[in-house]
N, CA and C atoms as a LAMMPS dump frame, in Angstrom:
ITEM: TIMESTEP
0
ITEM: NUMBER OF ATOMS
624
ITEM: BOX BOUNDS ff ff ff
-5.0000000000000000e+02 5.0000000000000000e+02
-5.0000000000000000e+02 5.0000000000000000e+02
-5.0000000000000000e+02 5.0000000000000000e+02
ITEM: ATOMS id mol type element x y z
1 1 1 N -12.457 37.308 -5.83
2 1 2 C -13.181 36.144 -6.329
3 1 3 C -12.265 35.257 -7.161
4 2 1 N -11.478 35.897 -8.044
5 2 2 C -10.56 35.156 -8.894
6 2 3 C -9.508 34.43 -8.061
7 3 1 N -9.004 35.111 -7.019
8 3 2 C -7.993 34.499 -6.158
9 3 3 C -8.567 33.293 -5.416
10 4 1 N -9.819 33.422 -4.944
11 4 2 C -10.473 32.314 -4.246
12 4 3 C -10.62 31.113 -5.16
13 5 1 N -10.99 31.372 -6.418
14 5 2 C -11.153 30.295 -7.388
15 5 3 C -9.828 29.583 -7.636
16 6 1 N -8.741 30.361 -7.74
17 6 2 C -7.437 29.773 -7.972
18 6 3 C -7.007 28.891 -6.803
19 7 1 N -7.278 29.332 -5.582
20 7 2 C -6.957 28.537 -4.396
21 7 3 C -7.74 27.236 -4.395
22 8 1 N -9.026 27.33 -4.74
23 8 2 C -9.88 26.145 -4.782
24 8 3 C -9.356 25.142 -5.805
25 9 1 N -8.988 25.63 -6.985
26 9 2 C -8.475 24.744 -8.024
27 9 3 C -7.164 24.095 -7.605
28 10 1 N -6.336 24.847 -6.906
29 10 2 C -5.062 24.291 -6.424
30 10 3 C -5.292 23.179 -5.414
31 11 1 N -6.25 23.378 -4.526
32 11 2 C -6.579 22.352 -3.529
33 11 3 C -7.13 21.101 -4.185
34 12 1 N -7.977 21.283 -5.198
35 12 2 C -8.545 20.14 -5.913
36 12 3 C -7.451 19.354 -6.615
37 13 1 N -6.501 20.058 -7.21
38 13 2 C -5.398 19.395 -7.9
39 13 3 C -4.549 18.594 -6.923
40 14 1 N -4.276 19.183 -5.755
41 14 2 C -3.501 18.491 -4.731
42 14 3 C -4.215 17.246 -4.252
43 15 1 N -5.524 17.343 -4.044
44 15 2 C -6.308 16.201 -3.579
45 15 3 C -6.274 15.07 -4.581
46 16 1 N -6.436 15.394 -5.861
47 16 2 C -6.399 14.367 -6.886
48 16 3 C -5.037 13.703 -6.942
49 17 1 N -3.974 14.507 -6.83
50 17 2 C -2.633 13.946 -6.878
51 17 3 C -2.385 12.996 -5.717
52 18 1 N -2.907 13.334 -4.558
53 18 2 C -2.7 12.5 -3.39
54 18 3 C -3.487 11.208 -3.492
55 19 1 N -4.563 11.183 -4.289
56 19 2 C -5.398 10.004 -4.387
57 19 3 C -4.913 9.039 -5.453
58 20 1 N -4.367 9.564 -6.556
59 20 2 C -3.975 8.721 -7.667
60 20 3 C -2.631 9.167 -8.213
61 21 1 N -1.804 8.214 -8.608
62 21 2 C -0.484 8.53 -9.148
63 21 3 C -0.592 8.838 -10.627
64 22 1 N 0.268 9.734 -11.148
65 22 2 C 0.227 10.064 -12.573
66 22 3 C 0.936 9.016 -13.406
67 23 1 N 0.448 8.797 -14.622
68 23 2 C 1.17 7.943 -15.526
69 23 3 C 2.162 8.787 -16.306
70 24 1 N 2.826 8.188 -17.306
71 24 2 C 3.874 8.903 -18.029
72 24 3 C 3.334 10.1 -18.801
73 25 1 N 2.051 10.074 -19.132
74 25 2 C 1.446 11.177 -19.857
75 25 3 C 0.852 12.226 -18.922
76 26 1 N 0.991 11.98 -17.614
77 26 2 C 0.455 12.921 -16.643
78 26 3 C -1.01 12.713 -16.336
79 27 1 N -1.603 11.619 -16.864
80 27 2 C -3.015 11.35 -16.61
81 27 3 C -3.161 10.627 -15.274
82 28 1 N -4.309 10.829 -14.63
83 28 2 C -4.531 10.232 -13.318
84 28 3 C -5.016 8.794 -13.469
85 29 1 N -4.334 7.88 -12.79
86 29 2 C -4.676 6.468 -12.873
87 29 3 C -4.687 5.885 -11.47
88 30 1 N -5.13 4.656 -11.343
89 30 2 C -5.071 4.001 -10.044
90 30 3 C -6.322 3.219 -9.736
91 31 1 N -6.137 2.206 -8.884
92 31 2 C -7.257 1.36 -8.481
93 31 3 C -8.129 2.051 -7.445
94 32 1 N -9.401 1.743 -7.514
95 32 2 C -10.353 2.149 -6.488
96 32 3 C -11.125 0.909 -6.07
97 33 1 N -11.814 0.929 -4.93
98 33 2 C -12.569 -0.238 -4.493
99 33 3 C -13.527 -0.721 -5.573
100 34 1 N -13.494 -2.031 -5.802
101 34 2 C -14.33 -2.633 -6.828
102 34 3 C -13.578 -2.963 -8.097
103 35 1 N -12.383 -2.393 -8.286
104 35 2 C -11.593 -2.648 -9.484
105 35 3 C -10.908 -4.017 -9.411
106 36 1 N -10.708 -4.617 -10.573
107 36 2 C -9.942 -5.85 -10.666
108 36 3 C -8.459 -5.507 -10.622
109 37 1 N -7.686 -6.299 -9.901
110 37 2 C -6.253 -6.057 -9.768
111 37 3 C -5.484 -7.003 -10.685
112 38 1 N -4.594 -6.433 -11.482
113 38 2 C -3.788 -7.23 -12.395
114 38 3 C -2.722 -8.007 -11.643
115 39 1 N -2.267 -9.083 -12.257
116 39 2 C -1.16 -9.837 -11.679
117 39 3 C 0.131 -9.032 -11.819
118 40 1 N 1.064 -9.267 -10.908
119 40 2 C 2.386 -8.654 -11.024
120 40 3 C 3.432 -9.651 -10.549
121 41 1 N 4.669 -9.415 -10.929
122 41 2 C 5.792 -10.236 -10.49
123 41 3 C 6.95 -9.314 -10.147
124 42 1 N 7.421 -9.403 -8.907
125 42 2 C 8.498 -8.546 -8.429
126 42 3 C 9.51 -9.372 -7.633
127 43 1 N 10.705 -8.823 -7.481
128 43 2 C 11.775 -9.516 -6.769
129 43 3 C 11.641 -9.348 -5.266
130 44 1 N 11.678 -10.465 -4.571
131 44 2 C 11.579 -10.476 -3.113
132 44 3 C 12.978 -10.329 -2.501
133 45 1 N 13.022 -10.051 -1.21
134 45 2 C 14.294 -9.868 -0.512
135 45 3 C 15.125 -11.14 -0.449
136 46 1 N 14.52 -12.313 -0.72
137 46 2 C 15.279 -13.563 -0.747
138 46 3 C 15.823 -13.871 -2.134
139 47 1 N 15.638 -12.932 -3.07
140 47 2 C 16.144 -13.111 -4.416
141 47 3 C 15.18 -13.804 -5.356
142 48 1 N 14.089 -14.338 -4.827
143 48 2 C 13.115 -15.037 -5.647
144 48 3 C 12.067 -14.063 -6.189
145 49 1 N 11.465 -14.422 -7.307
146 49 2 C 10.396 -13.629 -7.888
147 49 3 C 9.066 -14.054 -7.277
148 50 1 N 8.275 -13.085 -6.887
149 50 2 C 6.973 -13.35 -6.254
150 50 3 C 5.886 -12.682 -7.089
151 51 1 N 4.823 -13.426 -7.337
152 51 2 C 3.691 -12.906 -8.111
153 51 3 C 2.446 -12.837 -7.24
154 52 1 N 1.554 -11.934 -7.585
155 52 2 C 0.264 -11.877 -6.886
156 52 3 C -0.47 -13.197 -7.057
157 53 1 N -0.327 -13.804 -8.216
158 53 2 C -1.006 -15.072 -8.49
159 53 3 C -0.535 -16.206 -7.585
160 54 1 N 0.62 -16.028 -6.935
161 54 2 C 1.097 -17.038 -5.985
162 54 3 C 0.164 -17.159 -4.784
163 55 1 N -0.68 -16.152 -4.6
164 55 2 C -1.587 -16.122 -3.445
165 55 3 C -3.017 -16.491 -3.835
166 56 1 N -3.143 -17.227 -4.927
167 56 2 C -4.474 -17.56 -5.448
168 56 3 C -5.287 -18.449 -4.504
169 57 1 N -4.609 -19.098 -3.549
170 57 2 C -5.334 -19.934 -2.594
171 57 3 C -5.76 -19.161 -1.351
172 58 1 N -5.367 -17.899 -1.25
173 58 2 C -5.734 -17.065 -0.099
174 58 3 C -7.083 -16.396 -0.329
175 59 1 N -7.701 -15.961 0.748
176 59 2 C -8.947 -15.193 0.627
177 59 3 C -8.663 -13.827 0.006
178 60 1 N -7.448 -13.337 0.257
179 60 2 C -7.069 -12.025 -0.252
180 60 3 C -5.631 -11.727 0.092
181 61 1 N -5.228 -10.494 -0.121
182 61 2 C -3.865 -10.053 0.158
183 61 3 C -3.905 -8.603 0.624
184 62 1 N -3.059 -8.298 1.6
185 62 2 C -2.876 -6.922 2.044
186 62 3 C -1.632 -6.366 1.353
187 63 1 N -1.822 -5.672 0.251
188 63 2 C -0.709 -5.065 -0.463
189 63 3 C -0.395 -3.728 0.211
190 64 1 N 0.822 -3.597 0.724
191 64 2 C 1.22 -2.385 1.442
192 64 3 C 2.437 -1.768 0.754
193 65 1 N 2.254 -0.609 0.152
194 65 2 C 3.389 0.129 -0.401
195 65 3 C 4.075 0.848 0.754
196 66 1 N 5.347 0.525 0.96
197 66 2 C 6.084 1.067 2.094
198 66 3 C 7.557 1.185 1.708
199 67 1 N 8.395 1.545 2.653
200 67 2 C 9.821 1.709 2.348
201 67 3 C 10.612 1.662 3.647
202 68 1 N 11.92 1.902 3.55
203 68 2 C 12.792 1.858 4.722
204 68 3 C 12.908 3.187 5.444
205 69 1 N 13.02 4.293 4.679
206 69 2 C 13.457 5.547 5.292
207 69 3 C 12.335 6.433 5.815
208 70 1 N 11.138 6.329 5.26
209 70 2 C 10.048 7.236 5.623
210 70 3 C 9.666 7.08 7.096
211 71 1 N 9.622 8.162 7.865
212 71 2 C 9.241 8.07 9.285
213 71 3 C 7.862 7.453 9.493
214 72 1 N 6.942 7.698 8.56
215 72 2 C 5.607 7.098 8.684
216 72 3 C 5.681 5.583 8.497
217 73 1 N 6.455 5.15 7.526
218 73 2 C 6.617 3.712 7.304
219 73 3 C 7.269 3.048 8.508
220 74 1 N 8.274 3.703 9.043
221 74 2 C 8.954 3.171 10.23
222 74 3 C 7.978 3.084 11.402
223 75 1 N 7.151 4.123 11.55
224 75 2 C 6.181 4.137 12.649
225 75 3 C 5.158 3.013 12.521
226 76 1 N 4.895 2.619 11.284
227 76 2 C 3.88 1.583 11.051
228 76 3 C 4.464 0.178 10.916
229 77 1 N 5.774 0.038 10.931
230 77 2 C 6.382 -1.278 10.712
231 77 3 C 5.839 -2.353 11.642
232 78 1 N 5.827 -2.069 12.936
233 78 2 C 5.343 -3.074 13.888
234 78 3 C 3.873 -3.396 13.661
235 79 1 N 3.094 -2.393 13.269
236 79 2 C 1.686 -2.637 13.006
237 79 3 C 1.492 -3.487 11.744
238 80 1 N 2.349 -3.272 10.755
239 80 2 C 2.283 -4.093 9.547
240 80 3 C 2.652 -5.543 9.877
241 81 1 N 3.681 -5.706 10.708
242 81 2 C 4.079 -7.047 11.151
243 81 3 C 2.933 -7.736 11.874
244 82 1 N 2.263 -6.997 12.755
245 82 2 C 1.149 -7.575 13.515
246 82 3 C -0.043 -7.892 12.62
247 83 1 N -0.284 -7.064 11.608
248 83 2 C -1.363 -7.365 10.662
249 83 3 C -1.106 -8.698 9.978
250 84 1 N 0.143 -8.923 9.583
251 84 2 C 0.466 -10.19 8.926
252 84 3 C 0.29 -11.358 9.892
253 85 1 N 0.786 -11.205 11.109
254 85 2 C 0.668 -12.285 12.093
255 85 3 C -0.79 -12.617 12.384
256 86 1 N -1.618 -11.587 12.456
257 86 2 C -3.014 -11.79 12.817
258 86 3 C -3.858 -12.31 11.663
259 87 1 N -3.593 -11.809 10.461
260 87 2 C -4.517 -12.089 9.362
261 87 3 C -4.004 -13.055 8.303
262 88 1 N -2.715 -13.369 8.296
263 88 2 C -2.239 -14.346 7.311
264 88 3 C -2.881 -15.709 7.569
265 89 1 N -3.05 -16.036 8.839
266 89 2 C -3.685 -17.311 9.189
267 89 3 C -5.161 -17.332 8.812
268 90 1 N -5.749 -16.138 8.685
269 90 2 C -7.153 -16.046 8.291
270 90 3 C -7.323 -15.886 6.786
271 91 1 N -6.19 -15.902 6.072
272 91 2 C -6.272 -15.852 4.622
273 91 3 C -5.958 -14.528 3.988
274 92 1 N -5.383 -13.592 4.776
275 92 2 C -5.054 -12.265 4.251
276 92 3 C -3.606 -11.903 4.599
277 93 1 N -2.629 -12.512 3.927
278 93 2 C -1.229 -12.199 4.21
279 93 3 C -0.836 -10.818 3.702
280 94 1 N 0.197 -10.262 4.301
281 94 2 C 0.756 -8.993 3.848
282 94 3 C 1.74 -9.245 2.719
283 95 1 N 1.689 -8.407 1.698
284 95 2 C 2.728 -8.341 0.675
285 95 3 C 3.184 -6.888 0.626
286 96 1 N 4.381 -6.621 1.133
287 96 2 C 4.908 -5.256 1.169
288 96 3 C 5.686 -4.976 -0.112
289 97 1 N 5.566 -3.754 -0.615
290 97 2 C 6.238 -3.359 -1.849
291 97 3 C 6.925 -2.014 -1.64
292 98 1 N 8.213 -1.961 -1.947
293 98 2 C 8.967 -0.707 -1.875
294 98 3 C 9.099 -0.131 -3.288
295 99 1 N 8.445 1.02 -3.572
296 99 2 C 8.5 1.602 -4.908
297 99 3 C 9.467 2.769 -5.067
298 100 1 N 10.17 3.149 -4.005
299 100 2 C 10.944 4.388 -4.039
300 100 3 C 12.178 4.319 -4.944
301 101 1 N 12.559 5.478 -5.465
302 101 2 C 13.755 5.622 -6.273
303 101 3 C 14.98 5.521 -5.364
304 102 1 N 15.688 4.398 -5.464
305 102 2 C 16.828 4.164 -4.575
306 102 3 C 18.03 5.027 -4.937
307 103 1 N 18.084 5.517 -6.166
308 103 2 C 19.204 6.384 -6.537
309 103 3 C 19.114 7.721 -5.789
310 104 1 N 17.89 8.203 -5.631
311 104 2 C 17.692 9.454 -4.898
312 104 3 C 17.682 9.221 -3.386
313 105 1 N 17.225 8.03 -2.972
314 105 2 C 17.13 7.706 -1.544
315 105 3 C 17.799 6.347 -1.314
316 106 1 N 19.116 6.324 -1.149
317 106 2 C 19.863 5.071 -1.001
318 106 3 C 19.374 4.181 0.142
319 107 1 N 18.764 4.77 1.145
320 107 2 C 18.242 3.964 2.254
321 107 3 C 17.186 2.974 1.783
322 108 1 N 16.592 3.241 0.624
323 108 2 C 15.549 2.361 0.097
324 108 3 C 16.069 1.413 -0.981
325 109 1 N 17.379 1.197 -1.01
326 109 2 C 17.963 0.28 -1.983
327 109 3 C 17.559 -1.161 -1.668
328 110 1 N 17.71 -2.015 -2.66
329 110 2 C 17.362 -3.424 -2.49
330 110 3 C 18.173 -4.055 -1.36
331 111 1 N 19.479 -3.758 -1.295
332 111 2 C 20.31 -4.316 -0.232
333 111 3 C 19.835 -3.85 1.138
334 112 1 N 19.467 -2.606 1.246
335 112 2 C 18.969 -2.102 2.524
336 112 3 C 17.596 -2.67 2.865
337 113 1 N 16.811 -3.007 1.852
338 113 2 C 15.545 -3.718 2.096
339 113 3 C 15.821 -5.06 2.764
340 114 1 N 16.819 -5.769 2.243
341 114 2 C 17.184 -7.068 2.81
342 114 3 C 17.59 -6.912 4.273
343 115 1 N 18.445 -5.936 4.527
344 115 2 C 18.933 -5.723 5.888
345 115 3 C 17.811 -5.315 6.834
346 116 1 N 16.902 -4.452 6.347
347 116 2 C 15.792 -4.019 7.194
348 116 3 C 14.857 -5.175 7.523
349 117 1 N 14.591 -6.002 6.536
350 117 2 C 13.712 -7.153 6.749
351 117 3 C 14.312 -8.131 7.753
352 118 1 N 15.627 -8.311 7.691
353 118 2 C 16.301 -9.188 8.651
354 118 3 C 16.269 -8.591 10.048
355 119 1 N 16.506 -7.286 10.118
356 119 2 C 16.517 -6.595 11.412
357 119 3 C 15.165 -6.677 12.106
358 120 1 N 14.089 -6.512 11.314
359 120 2 C 12.733 -6.507 11.876
360 120 3 C 12.066 -7.885 11.815
361 121 1 N 12.77 -8.862 11.241
362 121 2 C 12.241 -10.222 11.131
363 121 3 C 10.896 -10.254 10.392
364 122 1 N 10.892 -9.644 9.21
365 122 2 C 9.68 -9.695 8.389
366 122 3 C 9.365 -11.143 8.041
367 123 1 N 8.13 -11.534 8.242
368 123 2 C 7.673 -12.878 7.894
369 123 3 C 6.847 -12.861 6.61
370 124 1 N 6.817 -11.732 5.95
371 124 2 C 6.045 -11.576 4.724
372 124 3 C 6.97 -11.162 3.588
373 125 1 N 6.47 -11.251 2.368
374 125 2 C 7.253 -10.829 1.205
375 125 3 C 7.468 -9.318 1.247
376 126 1 N 8.681 -8.909 0.907
377 126 2 C 9.018 -7.49 0.81
378 126 3 C 9.625 -7.307 -0.572
379 127 1 N 8.848 -6.761 -1.49
380 127 2 C 9.186 -6.759 -2.906
381 127 3 C 9.719 -5.414 -3.377
382 128 1 N 10.59 -5.473 -4.378
383 128 2 C 11.217 -4.272 -4.914
384 128 3 C 10.555 -3.897 -6.232
385 129 1 N 9.828 -2.793 -6.226
386 129 2 C 9.182 -2.278 -7.445
387 129 3 C 10.147 -1.307 -8.11
388 130 1 N 11.224 -1.858 -8.671
389 130 2 C 12.305 -1.023 -9.191
390 130 3 C 11.838 -0.112 -10.322
391 131 1 N 10.952 -0.604 -11.189
392 131 2 C 10.46 0.209 -12.3
393 131 3 C 9.382 1.194 -11.87
394 132 1 N 8.832 0.993 -10.67
395 132 2 C 7.748 1.802 -10.111
396 132 3 C 6.426 1.613 -10.864
397 133 1 N 6.375 0.648 -11.772
398 133 2 C 5.18 0.467 -12.587
399 133 3 C 4 -0.055 -11.774
400 134 1 N 4.27 -0.916 -10.789
401 134 2 C 3.168 -1.463 -9.998
402 134 3 C 2.557 -0.383 -9.116
403 135 1 N 3.397 0.454 -8.524
404 135 2 C 2.883 1.569 -7.716
405 135 3 C 2.017 2.488 -8.567
406 136 1 N 2.464 2.758 -9.798
407 136 2 C 1.689 3.621 -10.69
408 136 3 C 0.377 2.966 -11.089
409 137 1 N 0.417 1.663 -11.354
410 137 2 C -0.798 0.944 -11.724
411 137 3 C -1.822 0.982 -10.598
412 138 1 N -1.34 0.781 -9.38
413 138 2 C -2.246 0.795 -8.229
414 138 3 C -2.72 2.212 -7.907
415 139 1 N -1.92 3.197 -8.252
416 139 2 C -2.258 4.565 -7.893
417 139 3 C -1.734 4.952 -6.533
418 140 1 N -0.741 4.208 -6.045
419 140 2 C -0.153 4.524 -4.739
420 140 3 C 0.564 5.865 -4.806
421 141 1 N 0.423 6.65 -3.775
422 141 2 C 1.08 7.953 -3.702
423 141 3 C 1.881 8.142 -2.425
424 142 1 N 1.638 7.311 -1.424
425 142 2 C 2.245 7.497 -0.104
426 142 3 C 2.882 6.209 0.395
427 143 1 N 3.764 6.356 1.364
428 143 2 C 4.254 5.201 2.113
429 143 3 C 4.011 5.467 3.587
430 144 1 N 3.162 4.619 4.224
431 144 2 C 2.5 3.444 3.649
432 144 3 C 1.182 3.785 2.948
433 145 1 N 0.81 2.931 1.997
434 145 2 C -0.457 3.04 1.281
435 145 3 C -0.965 1.616 1.096
436 146 1 N -2.158 1.334 1.622
437 146 2 C -2.672 -0.036 1.688
438 146 3 C -3.749 -0.286 0.645
439 147 1 N -3.665 -1.483 0.037
440 147 2 C -4.709 -1.969 -0.876
441 147 3 C -5.096 -3.366 -0.408
442 148 1 N -6.274 -3.488 0.183
443 148 2 C -6.784 -4.786 0.6
444 148 3 C -7.488 -5.429 -0.591
445 149 1 N -6.968 -6.58 -0.999
446 149 2 C -7.537 -7.296 -2.128
447 149 3 C -8.279 -8.537 -1.646
448 150 1 N -9.368 -8.851 -2.303
449 150 2 C -10.052 -10.12 -2.073
450 150 3 C -9.863 -10.989 -3.308
451 151 1 N -9.979 -12.3 -3.113
452 151 2 C -9.715 -13.226 -4.208
453 151 3 C -10.875 -14.201 -4.39
454 152 1 N -11.305 -14.351 -5.627
455 152 2 C -12.336 -15.327 -5.97
456 152 3 C -12.056 -15.843 -7.367
457 153 1 N -11.996 -17.166 -7.477
458 153 2 C -11.713 -17.802 -8.77
459 153 3 C -10.421 -17.261 -9.394
460 154 1 N -9.411 -17.055 -8.535
461 154 2 C -8.087 -16.596 -8.937
462 154 3 C -8.088 -15.174 -9.511
463 155 1 N -9.143 -14.438 -9.241
464 155 2 C -9.21 -13.042 -9.649
465 155 3 C -9.206 -12.163 -8.411
466 156 1 N -8.286 -11.222 -8.36
467 156 2 C -8.191 -10.332 -7.211
468 156 3 C -8.958 -9.038 -7.478
469 157 1 N -9.695 -8.607 -6.466
470 157 2 C -10.495 -7.391 -6.55
471 157 3 C -10.152 -6.481 -5.385
472 158 1 N -10.048 -5.195 -5.657
473 158 2 C -9.734 -4.223 -4.614
474 158 3 C -10.953 -4.009 -3.719
475 159 1 N -10.769 -4.192 -2.417
476 159 2 C -11.87 -4.045 -1.463
477 159 3 C -11.738 -2.779 -0.616
478 160 1 N -10.505 -2.398 -0.326
479 160 2 C -10.251 -1.219 0.517
480 160 3 C -8.959 -0.559 0.053
481 161 1 N -8.939 0.783 0.103
482 161 2 C -7.75 1.55 -0.256
483 161 3 C -7.543 2.66 0.781
484 162 1 N -6.299 2.816 1.268
485 162 2 C -6.042 3.955 2.147
486 162 3 C -5.053 3.694 3.257
487 163 1 N -5.389 4.212 4.435
488 163 2 C -4.505 4.163 5.603
489 163 3 C -4.737 2.892 6.409
490 164 1 N -3.766 2.56 7.246
491 164 2 C -3.903 1.409 8.134
492 164 3 C -4.851 1.72 9.276
493 165 1 N -4.696 2.904 9.852
494 165 2 C -5.572 3.341 10.934
495 165 3 C -5.566 4.864 10.973
496 166 1 N -6.128 5.436 12.036
497 166 2 C -6.312 6.891 12.075
498 166 3 C -5.28 7.64 12.913
499 167 1 N -4.186 6.968 13.303
500 167 2 C -3.173 7.666 14.099
501 167 3 C -1.788 7.127 13.778
502 168 1 N -1.065 7.842 12.932
503 168 2 C 0.267 7.382 12.544
504 168 3 C 1.297 7.606 13.639
505 169 1 N 1.049 8.553 14.524
506 169 2 C 2.045 8.929 15.53
507 169 3 C 1.972 8.1 16.801
508 170 1 N 0.75 7.814 17.246
509 170 2 C 0.578 7.17 18.548
510 170 3 C -0.333 5.949 18.402
511 171 1 N 0.294 4.789 18.316
512 171 2 C -0.473 3.563 18.132
513 171 3 C -1.464 3.341 19.271
514 172 1 N -1.058 3.752 20.47
515 172 2 C -1.927 3.535 21.637
516 172 3 C -3.172 4.413 21.602
517 173 1 N -3.167 5.438 20.747
518 173 2 C -4.32 6.336 20.652
519 173 3 C -5.097 6.173 19.349
520 174 1 N -4.935 5.028 18.713
521 174 2 C -5.716 4.734 17.513
522 174 3 C -7.179 4.511 17.9
523 175 1 N -8.078 5.161 17.171
524 175 2 C -9.509 4.995 17.419
525 175 3 C -10.183 4.168 16.333
526 176 1 N -9.699 4.292 15.117
527 176 2 C -10.296 3.55 14.004
528 176 3 C -9.219 2.736 13.29
529 177 1 N -9.412 1.423 13.303
530 177 2 C -8.48 0.514 12.645
531 177 3 C -9.082 0.133 11.289
532 178 1 N -8.8 0.952 10.283
533 178 2 C -9.475 0.827 8.999
534 178 3 C -9.273 -0.539 8.351
535 179 1 N -8.048 -1.017 8.321
536 179 2 C -7.775 -2.303 7.673
537 179 3 C -8.442 -3.446 8.432
538 180 1 N -8.281 -3.464 9.739
539 180 2 C -8.89 -4.529 10.532
540 180 3 C -10.408 -4.496 10.432
541 181 1 N -10.983 -3.301 10.436
542 181 2 C -12.446 -3.187 10.316
543 181 3 C -12.909 -3.689 8.951
544 182 1 N -12.122 -3.4 7.916
545 182 2 C -12.487 -3.846 6.572
546 182 3 C -12.477 -5.371 6.485
547 183 1 N -11.455 -6 7.064
548 183 2 C -11.398 -7.461 7.05
549 183 3 C -12.528 -8.055 7.882
550 184 1 N -12.847 -7.429 9.017
551 184 2 C -13.958 -7.901 9.85
552 184 3 C -15.271 -7.864 9.078
553 185 1 N -15.469 -6.796 8.301
554 185 2 C -16.674 -6.698 7.484
555 185 3 C -16.704 -7.811 6.438
556 186 1 N -15.571 -8.062 5.804
557 186 2 C -15.514 -9.133 4.806
558 186 3 C -15.806 -10.489 5.433
559 187 1 N -15.222 -10.751 6.574
560 187 2 C -15.397 -12.038 7.244
561 187 3 C -16.832 -12.242 7.711
562 188 1 N -17.522 -11.136 7.999
563 188 2 C -18.918 -11.216 8.449
564 188 3 C -19.894 -11.219 7.272
565 189 1 N -19.36 -11.117 6.05
566 189 2 C -20.223 -11.107 4.879
567 189 3 C -20.908 -9.781 4.639
568 190 1 N -20.36 -8.712 5.239
569 190 2 C -20.944 -7.385 5.074
570 190 3 C -20.178 -6.582 4.038
571 191 1 N -20.839 -5.578 3.489
572 191 2 C -20.129 -4.602 2.662
573 191 3 C -19.207 -3.81 3.574
574 192 1 N -18.037 -3.46 3.088
575 192 2 C -17.086 -2.705 3.902
576 192 3 C -17.644 -1.313 4.167
577 193 1 N -17.757 -0.967 5.438
578 193 2 C -18.382 0.304 5.822
579 193 3 C -17.57 1.498 5.326
580 194 1 N -16.248 1.386 5.394
581 194 2 C -15.369 2.473 4.948
582 194 3 C -14.369 1.898 3.958
583 195 1 N -14.701 1.873 2.66
584 195 2 C -13.824 1.242 1.665
585 195 3 C -12.668 2.114 1.198
586 196 1 N -12.687 3.398 1.555
587 196 2 C -11.622 4.297 1.112
588 196 3 C -11.318 5.328 2.195
589 197 1 N -10.03 5.502 2.488
590 197 2 C -9.579 6.583 3.365
591 197 3 C -8.352 7.231 2.724
592 198 1 N -7.997 8.369 3.214
593 198 2 C -6.828 9.091 2.708
594 198 3 C -5.558 8.493 3.298
595 199 1 N -4.65 8.053 2.445
596 199 2 C -3.371 7.524 2.915
597 199 3 C -2.519 8.666 3.474
598 200 1 N -1.952 8.432 4.654
599 200 2 C -1.106 9.418 5.311
600 200 3 C 0.325 8.878 5.352
601 201 1 N 1.265 9.652 4.83
602 201 2 C 2.644 9.205 4.846
603 201 3 C 3.519 10.072 3.978
604 202 1 N 4.746 9.596 3.738
605 202 2 C 5.659 10.307 2.849
606 202 3 C 5.233 10.088 1.4
607 203 1 N 5.457 11.075 0.563
608 203 2 C 5.161 10.888 -0.847
609 203 3 C 6.13 9.875 -1.447
610 204 1 N 5.647 9.068 -2.373
611 204 2 C 6.521 8.127 -3.057
612 204 3 C 7.562 8.922 -3.852
613 205 1 N 8.788 8.47 -3.81
614 205 2 C 9.883 9.17 -4.477
615 205 3 C 10.003 8.644 -5.917
616 206 1 N 9.358 9.375 -6.821
617 206 2 C 9.326 8.938 -8.219
618 206 3 C 10.637 9.257 -8.922
619 207 1 N 10.986 8.414 -9.871
620 207 2 C 12.16 8.669 -10.695
621 207 3 C 11.881 9.858 -11.621
622 208 1 N 12.885 10.655 -11.857
623 208 2 C 12.72 11.814 -12.711
624 208 3 C 12.886 11.412 -14.176
């Protein structure tokens, strides 16, 4: 009985960790659907500073925590590009953010971000969260990890948190397109049917 209880507690701890990132005190933090999103300013691959408030004229923003080296992020790159192409014109541009510790994972360095964006012809902002503070504020734990924000009166609100879809390995076998379905619900004036899913990907590489 005692062993079963210990296993259960371990699973609960793992689940919480996967849902929300720890702050410096080890407390669980992070945005959930319905929360207000704070403004941020980060360096883009073109050397310019980009803020969330720069998108105040948009209906919302697709904030995607991602990186260069993670196989899951690489697998989703084309899908992220297509999300931007499809939904930026409808008022939901992608803003990608790389939060990984580049000292531990040089492939995720700022220079390599620039090169990757050029190679893949990113048409969206690809920002460097060097301090990792924005990832911690959002509660991102994986790459990729999506936060769909809506905007009203220059205030951004979290509408959806989680995965892009239900199949990271085989795009052709995706059955549920969580992000697209969430935007469709918003555009139709409906409550989002599935506002939260479990993000699937590599763990964010936190600085020690």
